[in-house]
C-alpha positions, 0 to 999 in steps of 0.5 A, a space after each residue: 313390471 307392475 309388480 316392480 313399480 309397486 315395489 318401488 313405491 313402497 317404503 322398502 323400495 324407496 329406502 332401497 333406491 336412496 341407499 343405491 343412489 347414496 352409494 353411487 354418489 359416495 363412489 363418484 365423490 371418492 373417485 373425483 378426489 382421488 384423481 385430483 390428489 394424484 394430479 396435485 402430487 404430480 404437479 408438486 413432484 414436477 415443480 420440485 424437480 424443476 427447482 432441484 434442476 435449477 439448483 443444480 444448474 446454479 451449483 454447477 455454473 462457475 462462480 466469479 472469484 477475485 484473486 489478489 495478485 501479489 508482486 513477487 518480492 525483488 531485492 531492489 523492489 524499492 527502485 521500481 517505484 515504491 519508496 524504500 522503508 526507513 529502516 533500509 534508508 538508515 542503512 544505505 544513505 550516506 550523510 556527510 557534514 562539512 564543517 571546520 569544527 566538525 569534531 565538536 558538532 553533536 548532530 552526527 552522534 544524534 543521527 547515528 544514535 537514531 539509526 543513521 549508521 552512515 553519518 559522518 563529518 569532515 573538515 574542509 574538502 574539494 569538490 572531487 574528494 571521494 568522501 563527497 562523491 560517495 555521500 548522498 546528503 551533504 550539510 555544509 557550514 557557510 563559514 570556515 570551509 571552502 578555502 581549499 578551493 578558494 571560494 570567496 563565499 567559503 562554504 556557500 561557494 563550496 556547497 554551490 559547487 557540490 550541487 553543480 557537480 552532483 545535481 542528484 545529491 541533496 545539499 543543505 547549508 547551515 550557519 550560525 550567522 543570521 544575516 549577511 551572506 546567508 542571503 546570498 542569491 547563490 544560496 538558491 542552488 542548494 536544497 535547504 538551509 538551517 541555522 547551525 544552532 537548530 535542534 538536532 531534530 531539524 537536521 533529522 527531519 531534513 534527512 528523513 525528507 530527502 532520504 527516500 529520493 536519494 535512497 531510491 537512487 542508490 538502489 537504482 544504481 545498486 550502490 551500497 551506500 556508506 561502505 568504505 567511507 572514511 570520515 
């Protein structure tokens, strides 16, 4: 035991002790960092699994979708709320001019050229005339017509009578005269008035204004406008 103590106190013994301590410290240090690395890897693996699981849940969860529901087309869909388009209106709306000089009235030709194929003109008629009953928009000259029914106010009386008999029709009066009977209170019974020398565009504008309403009525009643109309 004295010899071992003496050996440890010698330079060789001291060197041996230091070498042993250094080796032990290295082993302890190596083991410590290895355990720490294993722990970190386990936590990383666990976190990655959790994130992947979360992603899987998001992917599996149903997504909200917005589906646009388009109404089924219907041959008379215009009569269920939406106004008919102008192309359809030009085919189904019947326009009638009542004028003693109807053969020389150019607006009808302009309307037909514009696509209103069921536009026509006739002379004096009665309220019960079939051509009147089939028309949807009626233009009446204040002068020169109405005598067949004995109206003292001529065309104005005829226009008022047509409007009373067929409230759903649009009745427009026109006249070359700028004063007199054109201001008759009975004119309030009709839907609009125009001067006879107004530009054809003004007549077309009124037709386009009233056509959606009367066209919807035509579709609701399933009546093909303008067919078999003899102007």
